[in-house]
C-alpha positions as CSV (number, residue, x, y, z in Angstrom):
1,M,139.2,81.1,69.7
2,K,136.8,83.9,69.0
3,R,133.9,81.6,69.9
4,M,135.7,80.7,73.1
5,R,136.1,84.4,74.1
6,I,132.4,85.0,73.4
7,F,131.5,81.9,75.5
8,L,133.7,83.0,78.4
9,L,132.3,86.6,78.3
10,M,128.7,85.2,78.3
11,F,129.6,82.8,81.2
12,A,131.1,85.7,83.2
13,I,128.0,87.8,82.7
14,V,125.8,84.9,83.8
15,L,128.0,84.2,86.8
16,Q,128.0,87.9,87.8
17,V,124.2,88.0,87.6
18,T,123.9,84.7,89.5
19,L,126.2,85.8,92.3
20,F,124.4,89.2,92.4
21,S,121.1,87.4,92.8
22,L,122.3,85.1,95.6
23,N,122.7,88.1,97.9
24,F,119.0,88.9,97.9
25,P,116.3,87.3,100.0
26,T,113.1,85.8,98.6
27,R,111.2,85.3,101.9
28,I,109.8,87.9,104.3
29,S,108.1,87.8,107.7
30,V,105.2,90.2,108.5
31,L,103.8,91.0,111.9
32,L,100.0,91.2,111.7
33,S,97.9,93.9,113.3
34,V,94.8,93.3,115.3
35,E,93.1,96.1,113.3
36,L,94.1,98.7,110.7
37,D,92.5,102.1,110.8
38,A,91.1,103.9,107.7
39,S,94.5,105.1,106.6
40,G,96.2,101.8,107.1
41,G,97.7,102.5,110.5
42,S,98.0,99.7,113.1
43,K,95.8,99.7,116.1
44,G,98.1,97.3,117.9
45,Y,99.7,93.9,117.4
46,L,98.8,91.7,120.4
47,F,95.7,89.6,120.3
48,T,94.1,88.4,123.6
49,S,92.9,85.4,121.6
50,A,93.1,84.4,117.9
51,K,90.6,82.4,116.0
52,F,91.5,80.9,112.6
53,E,89.4,79.1,110.0
54,C,91.3,76.5,108.0
55,M,90.8,77.0,104.3
56,T,93.1,74.1,103.5
57,P,94.5,71.3,105.7
58,V,96.7,73.1,108.3
59,S,99.5,71.3,110.0
60,F,101.7,72.1,113.0
61,E,103.9,69.8,115.0
62,N,102.5,66.3,114.3
63,E,98.9,67.3,114.0
64,T,96.8,68.2,111.0
65,F,93.5,70.1,111.0
66,E,91.2,69.5,108.1
67,A,89.8,72.3,105.9
68,G,86.8,73.9,107.6
69,S,88.3,73.4,111.1
70,V,88.3,76.3,113.5
71,L,91.3,76.9,115.7
72,E,91.0,79.1,118.8
73,I,94.3,80.0,120.3
74,T,94.7,81.6,123.8
75,T,97.5,81.7,126.4
76,N,97.9,80.8,130.0
77,Q,100.3,83.8,130.1
78,E,103.4,81.6,129.3
79,S,102.3,79.0,126.8
80,L,99.8,78.7,123.9
81,V,96.5,76.9,124.3
82,V,94.9,75.5,121.1
83,N,91.2,74.6,121.3
84,G,91.5,74.3,125.1
85,N,94.7,72.1,125.0
86,D,97.8,73.6,126.5
87,T,100.7,72.9,124.2
88,G,103.3,73.8,126.7
89,K,105.1,75.9,124.1
90,N,105.4,79.7,123.7
91,T,105.8,79.5,119.9
92,L,103.9,77.5,117.3
93,V,104.3,77.3,113.5
94,F,101.4,76.5,111.2
95,K,101.5,75.7,107.5
96,G,98.6,76.2,105.3
97,N,95.9,78.7,104.2
98,V,93.8,80.3,107.0
99,K,91.4,83.1,107.7
100,L,92.2,85.1,110.7
101,I,88.7,85.7,112.1
102,S,89.9,87.8,115.0
103,A,91.5,90.5,112.7
104,K,89.7,93.5,111.2
105,R,90.6,94.8,107.7
106,A,89.0,96.8,104.9
107,I,88.9,93.6,102.9
108,G,86.8,92.0,105.6
109,V,88.1,88.8,107.2
110,P,91.7,88.6,106.0
111,Q,93.2,85.3,104.6
112,Y,96.8,84.3,105.0
113,T,98.8,81.6,103.3
114,D,102.2,79.8,103.6
115,T,103.6,79.9,107.2
116,I,102.0,81.4,110.3
117,I,104.1,81.9,113.4
118,I,102.3,82.4,116.7
119,K,104.1,83.7,119.8
120,V,103.4,84.5,123.4
121,V,104.3,88.1,124.1
122,N,103.5,89.6,127.5
123,G,100.8,87.1,128.1
124,K,99.1,87.8,124.7
125,I,99.5,86.6,121.2
126,A,101.6,87.9,118.3
127,I,101.0,86.5,114.8
128,I,103.6,86.6,112.0
129,N,103.0,85.6,108.4
130,E,106.1,84.3,106.6
131,L,105.8,84.1,102.8
132,D,107.6,84.6,99.5
133,V,108.5,88.2,98.7
134,E,106.6,88.0,95.4
135,K,103.4,87.0,97.1
136,Y,104.0,89.7,99.7
137,V,104.3,92.3,97.0
138,E,101.1,91.1,95.3
139,L,99.3,91.7,98.7
140,V,100.9,95.0,99.3
141,V,100.3,96.8,96.0
142,P,96.5,96.9,96.1
143,S,96.6,98.1,99.7
144,E,98.8,101.0,98.6
145,V,97.3,102.1,95.2
146,P,93.8,101.6,93.7
147,A,93.3,99.1,91.0
148,W,92.0,101.8,88.6
149,F,95.5,103.4,88.5
150,A,97.2,103.0,85.1
151,K,99.1,99.8,84.7
152,E,102.6,101.3,84.5
153,A,102.0,103.2,87.7
154,I,101.0,99.9,89.4
155,K,104.1,98.3,88.0
156,A,106.2,101.2,89.5
157,Q,104.5,100.6,92.8
158,A,105.3,96.9,92.6
159,V,109.0,97.6,92.0
160,L,109.1,100.0,95.0
161,A,107.1,97.6,97.2
162,R,109.6,94.8,96.4
163,S,112.6,97.1,96.9
164,R,111.2,98.1,100.3
165,A,110.6,94.5,101.2
166,V,114.2,93.4,100.3
167,A,115.5,96.4,102.3
168,D,113.4,95.3,105.3
169,V,114.6,91.7,105.1
170,L,118.3,92.7,104.7
171,S,118.1,95.0,107.8
172,G,117.1,91.9,109.8
173,P,114.4,90.9,112.3
174,K,113.2,93.8,114.4
175,D,112.4,93.9,118.1
176,K,109.6,96.4,117.6
177,F,107.9,93.8,115.3
178,Y,108.6,90.9,117.7
179,G,111.2,89.4,115.4
180,A,109.4,90.0,112.1
181,H,111.1,92.0,109.3
182,C,108.1,94.4,109.0
183,D,104.5,94.9,109.9
184,D,101.3,95.1,107.8
185,S,100.6,98.8,108.4
186,T,101.8,102.2,107.3
187,N,104.7,101.7,109.7
188,S,106.1,99.5,106.9
189,Q,103.8,98.8,104.0
190,V,100.1,98.2,104.2
191,F,99.6,94.4,103.5
192,N,96.6,92.3,102.7
193,N,94.0,95.1,103.3
194,Q,92.4,95.1,99.8
195,V,91.4,92.6,97.1
196,V,94.1,91.6,94.6
197,S,92.8,92.4,91.1
198,D,94.0,90.9,87.9
199,I,95.9,94.0,86.9
200,V,97.8,93.9,90.1
201,K,98.8,90.3,89.5
202,V,100.0,91.2,86.0
203,A,101.9,94.2,87.2
204,V,103.7,92.1,89.8
205,S,104.4,89.3,87.4
206,E,105.8,91.6,84.7
207,T,108.3,93.1,87.2
208,T,109.2,89.9,89.0
209,G,112.4,90.2,90.9
210,E,113.1,93.8,90.0
211,I,114.3,96.3,92.6
212,L,116.0,99.6,92.7
213,I,119.8,99.4,93.0
214,I,122.6,102.0,93.5
215,D,126.2,100.9,93.3
216,D,125.1,97.2,93.2
217,K,123.3,97.7,96.5
218,P,119.6,97.9,97.1
219,L,118.2,101.2,98.2
220,S,117.9,101.1,102.0
221,T,115.1,103.7,102.2
222,I,112.1,103.2,99.9
223,V,109.3,105.7,100.6
224,Y,106.2,106.9,98.7
225,F,103.1,108.9,99.5
226,S,99.7,109.8,98.1
227,T,99.8,113.3,96.6
228,S,102.3,116.1,96.1
229,A,101.4,119.7,96.1
230,G,103.8,120.3,93.2
231,F,107.2,119.4,94.6
232,T,108.6,116.4,96.5
233,S,111.0,117.0,99.4
234,N,114.5,116.1,100.4
235,N,114.4,113.4,103.1
236,E,116.4,115.4,105.6
237,E,113.7,118.2,105.5
238,V,111.1,115.7,106.7
239,W,112.8,113.2,109.1
240,S,115.5,113.0,111.7
241,D,118.4,110.7,111.1
242,S,119.3,107.6,113.2
243,K,121.0,109.8,115.7
244,G,118.0,112.0,116.2
245,N,119.4,115.0,114.4
246,F,117.0,117.3,112.5
247,P,117.5,118.1,109.7
248,G,118.6,114.6,109.1
249,E,121.4,113.1,107.0
250,P,120.7,113.6,103.3
251,I,120.1,110.5,101.2
252,P,121.4,111.1,97.7
253,Y,118.5,109.3,95.9
254,L,115.7,111.1,97.9
255,R,116.0,114.6,96.5
256,S,113.3,117.3,96.0
257,K,111.9,117.3,92.5
258,P,109.3,119.5,90.8
259,Q,106.1,117.7,89.8
260,F,104.9,119.9,86.9
261,G,105.7,120.6,83.4
262,N,105.8,124.3,82.6
263,L,105.9,126.5,85.7
264,I,108.8,128.9,85.9
265,V,110.1,129.3,89.4
266,D,112.5,132.2,90.2
267,K,112.7,133.5,93.7
268,V,111.5,131.0,96.3
269,D,110.6,132.6,99.7
270,E,107.6,132.7,102.0
271,T,105.7,135.0,99.7
272,F,106.1,132.5,96.9
273,W,104.9,129.6,99.0
274,H,101.9,131.7,100.3
275,K,100.8,132.3,96.7
276,F,101.7,128.8,95.6
277,F,99.5,127.0,98.1
278,K,96.6,129.4,97.8
279,S,96.6,129.1,94.0
280,F,95.8,126.4,91.4
281,W,92.2,125.6,92.4
282,G,89.7,124.8,89.7
283,D,90.8,125.3,86.1
284,E,93.9,127.1,87.3
285,K,95.5,123.8,88.2
286,E,95.6,122.9,84.5
287,L,97.9,125.8,83.6
288,C,101.1,124.2,84.9
289,D,100.6,120.6,84.0
290,F,100.8,119.4,87.6
291,Y,101.3,115.6,87.8
292,D,99.0,115.4,90.9
293,R,96.2,117.6,89.8
294,E,93.8,114.7,89.5
295,S,94.1,113.8,93.1
296,P,91.3,115.3,95.3
297,W,94.1,116.2,97.8
298,F,96.1,118.3,95.3
299,R,94.7,121.5,97.0
300,W,92.7,121.7,100.2
301,K,91.8,124.3,102.9
302,V,90.3,124.1,106.3
303,T,89.3,126.7,108.9
304,M,89.6,126.3,112.6
305,T,88.6,128.7,115.3
306,R,91.1,130.0,117.9
307,E,89.4,127.9,120.6
308,E,89.6,124.7,118.5
309,L,93.2,125.3,117.8
310,E,94.1,126.0,121.4
311,V,92.6,122.6,122.4
312,S,94.2,120.7,119.5
313,I,97.7,122.3,120.0
314,S,97.7,121.8,123.7
315,K,96.8,118.1,123.4
316,G,99.1,117.7,120.4
317,L,102.1,119.2,122.3
318,I,101.6,116.8,125.2
319,A,101.4,113.8,122.8
320,R,104.4,114.8,120.8
321,E,106.5,115.6,123.9
322,K,105.7,112.0,125.2
323,A,106.9,110.6,121.8
324,D,110.1,112.8,122.1
325,L,110.8,111.4,125.6
326,A,110.3,107.8,124.4
327,L,112.4,108.3,121.3
328,G,115.1,110.5,122.8
329,F,114.4,113.3,120.2
330,D,113.8,117.0,120.8
331,A,111.3,117.9,118.1
332,V,109.0,119.9,120.5
333,R,110.6,122.7,122.4
334,T,109.5,125.3,124.9
335,V,111.3,128.5,123.9
336,E,110.0,130.4,126.9
337,G,107.0,130.2,129.2
338,K,105.1,127.2,130.6
339,M,107.0,124.0,130.2
340,I,105.3,121.0,128.6
341,D,104.5,118.6,131.4
342,V,103.3,115.3,130.0
343,N,101.8,114.4,133.4
344,D,99.8,117.6,133.7
345,P,96.2,116.8,132.5
346,N,95.4,120.5,132.6
347,F,98.4,121.7,130.4
348,S,97.3,124.5,128.1
349,I,99.0,127.0,125.8
350,G,96.4,129.5,126.9
351,E,95.2,132.0,124.3
352,L,96.7,131.5,120.8
353,K,98.4,134.7,119.6
354,D,100.2,133.8,116.4
355,L,101.8,131.2,114.2
356,Q,105.1,131.7,112.4
357,V,106.9,129.5,109.8
358,L,110.6,129.5,111.0
359,S,111.9,127.2,108.2
360,R,110.7,125.4,105.1
361,G,112.3,122.7,103.0
362,Q,113.2,123.1,99.3
363,G,109.9,121.4,98.4
364,G,107.8,123.7,100.5
365,V,107.3,121.5,103.5
366,I,107.3,123.4,106.9
367,M,110.2,122.1,108.9
368,T,109.7,124.2,112.0
369,L,106.5,125.9,113.1
370,R,106.5,128.4,116.0
371,I,103.4,128.7,118.1
372,I,103.1,131.9,120.1
373,A,100.5,131.7,122.9
374,E,99.6,133.2,126.2
375,N,101.5,130.7,128.3
376,G,104.6,130.3,126.1
377,I,106.3,130.0,122.8
378,Y,106.7,126.5,121.3
379,D,108.7,125.4,118.4
380,V,107.6,122.2,116.6
381,D,110.0,120.4,114.2
382,K,109.1,117.9,111.5
383,E,106.1,117.6,109.3
384,Y,104.3,114.8,111.2
385,N,104.5,116.7,114.5
386,I,103.2,119.8,112.9
387,R,100.3,118.0,111.3
388,F,99.6,116.3,114.6
389,V,99.3,119.5,116.7
390,I,96.8,120.9,114.2
391,R,94.2,118.2,114.0
392,P,91.0,119.2,112.2
393,T,88.7,116.8,114.0
394,R,86.0,117.4,116.6
395,S,87.1,114.3,118.5
396,I,90.2,116.2,119.5
397,T,88.8,119.7,119.8
398,G,85.7,118.5,121.7
399,T,83.5,121.1,119.9
400,P,80.1,120.2,118.6
401,R,80.7,121.2,115.0
402,D,82.3,119.1,112.3
403,I,85.6,120.5,111.0
404,N,85.4,120.3,107.3
405,I,88.3,120.1,104.9
406,E,87.3,121.5,101.4
407,R,89.2,119.9,98.5
408,H,89.9,121.5,95.1
409,D,87.4,119.0,93.4
410,G,84.6,120.4,95.6
411,S,84.5,117.4,97.9
412,I,84.3,117.9,101.7
413,V,86.0,115.7,104.2
414,P,84.8,116.1,107.8
415,N,87.0,115.5,110.9
416,Y,90.1,114.3,109.2
417,S,92.3,112.7,111.8
418,I,95.4,114.8,111.1
419,L,96.3,117.7,108.8
420,P,96.7,116.2,105.3
421,S,100.2,117.6,104.9
422,A,102.7,120.2,106.2
423,Y,102.8,121.8,102.8
424,F,100.6,124.8,103.6
425,T,100.3,128.5,104.3
426,Y,97.6,130.2,106.4
427,I,95.6,133.4,106.9
428,I,94.8,134.6,110.4
429,D,91.5,136.4,110.9
430,K,91.4,138.7,113.9
431,A,88.6,140.4,115.7
432,E,88.4,144.2,116.1
433,D,90.3,143.9,119.4
434,G,93.2,142.2,117.7
435,R,92.6,138.8,119.1
436,V,92.9,135.7,116.8
437,K,89.4,134.7,115.7
438,Q,90.1,131.9,113.3
439,I,92.9,130.5,111.0
440,T,92.3,129.2,107.5
441,F,95.0,126.8,106.3
442,Y,95.6,126.5,102.6
443,G,97.5,123.4,101.7
444,G,98.4,120.9,99.1
445,G,99.1,117.2,98.9
446,N,98.6,114.3,101.3
447,G,101.4,112.6,103.1
448,H,105.1,113.3,103.9
449,G,106.1,114.2,100.4
450,V,109.4,112.2,100.0
451,G,110.0,109.7,97.2
452,M,107.3,108.8,94.8
453,S,103.9,110.5,94.6
454,Q,101.4,107.8,93.8
455,Y,99.0,110.1,92.0
456,G,101.9,111.7,90.1
457,A,102.9,108.2,89.0
458,H,99.4,107.5,87.8
459,Y,99.4,110.8,85.8
460,L,102.7,110.0,84.2
461,A,101.5,106.5,83.3
462,K,98.4,107.9,81.7
463,N,100.6,110.1,79.6
464,G,102.6,107.3,78.1
465,K,105.5,106.9,80.6
466,S,106.9,103.5,81.3
467,Y,107.2,102.2,84.9
468,Q,111.0,102.7,84.6
469,E,110.6,106.3,83.5
470,I,108.1,106.9,86.3
471,I,110.5,105.6,89.0
472,H,113.3,107.7,87.6
473,A,111.1,110.7,87.8
474,F,111.2,110.3,91.6
475,Y,114.3,108.3,92.5
476,E,118.0,108.1,91.5
477,G,119.4,104.6,90.9
478,E,118.7,101.8,88.4
479,I,116.2,98.9,88.2
480,K,117.7,95.4,88.2
481,K,116.3,91.9,88.3
482,V,117.9,90.3,91.3
483,F,115.9,87.1,91.7
């Protein structure tokens, strides 16, 4: 009888695990970009034509193309044309292993396997790669973290990448990705942009099927970023919720956490943040055992002249107001003065008078920045918008000089496309007549600051933490094997 009870208990456990596993997908579809920029951002999804090289025999419909064949696909606006032959169809499905010669990636010419779906969209071509989740994770991880990271950090990244993939699939096909679950850029997770090393293969294999779970449900929002300045942030301090409200709706497992070992923090106010972001350069960063101190982006500074800022802010306000109108948000507001007219090519804030931090999050991120200028007062919400209006690159300012970001390791990065983070303070230098001369921004970190810091994970792994411990340093929830 005792043996029977043990058997029934074991059977119940196995049954529970099996039923639990059945709820989770093992396939994912990924919309492919024409080109990825240096940071992994998509430069667009629609190809005017797509050229493939067959690495194995490739089949579609009742036709097979041998390895070495080249397929050139165009459209006649309504249907797909393969090597000059009109198929009369607006969707084709290929099986096999191909190189997409028409795409540009850091890896060179990218190669895709399994299933390729090709669609006509607005007279052009959208390409979707459908594959197993595990293979997808293997191709995401090296595009998100370098292969020289410690193994346990790479394993943590693998679990998060898989968790994000499962969440993307469970949320269903998306119109913005032409029916795919996700894309291959920073809009989702960067996919197939770097070589898959042996350590990545091992890290993915040793965590096969594992994702983050809360209350027997997968986490719906899996996010990570490059480098923290010393704290992570609460999600609502960084993003709007689905209704467009900012601050957004708090997510219990995305809470602000300190990323250091022995710094005592008492009163946190603007004076604290001013000192915090200006400090911890050079040997000083060793004092508090910061997890991210090995990242070159742990501390940075950049100086922009008043004239450069006036141009960048004016262009940035127009761009973000356009985004607001498209998304139905209100993250850029004119408090008084000249309204932001997205159709006015000559819009300008005029002379920059001052900057004011109206609100910060618990982790130090600026939530609302006020810009006081000759032609008006403008409030900008959310870290990305703030970073976007202060763009330290001469391609935006139009000035002849390079705008250099100095990092704490002594390296210089010229003309960075966007301010590295919104975790910063600043000093305004004024001329004798009281006018703004230039502003130096002292910041820390790179990225939005919510979820797992990748450099922080690497540091913890180097210091003996397991991938489970690393994940729990950033997230609530538990890790479970679901397939």
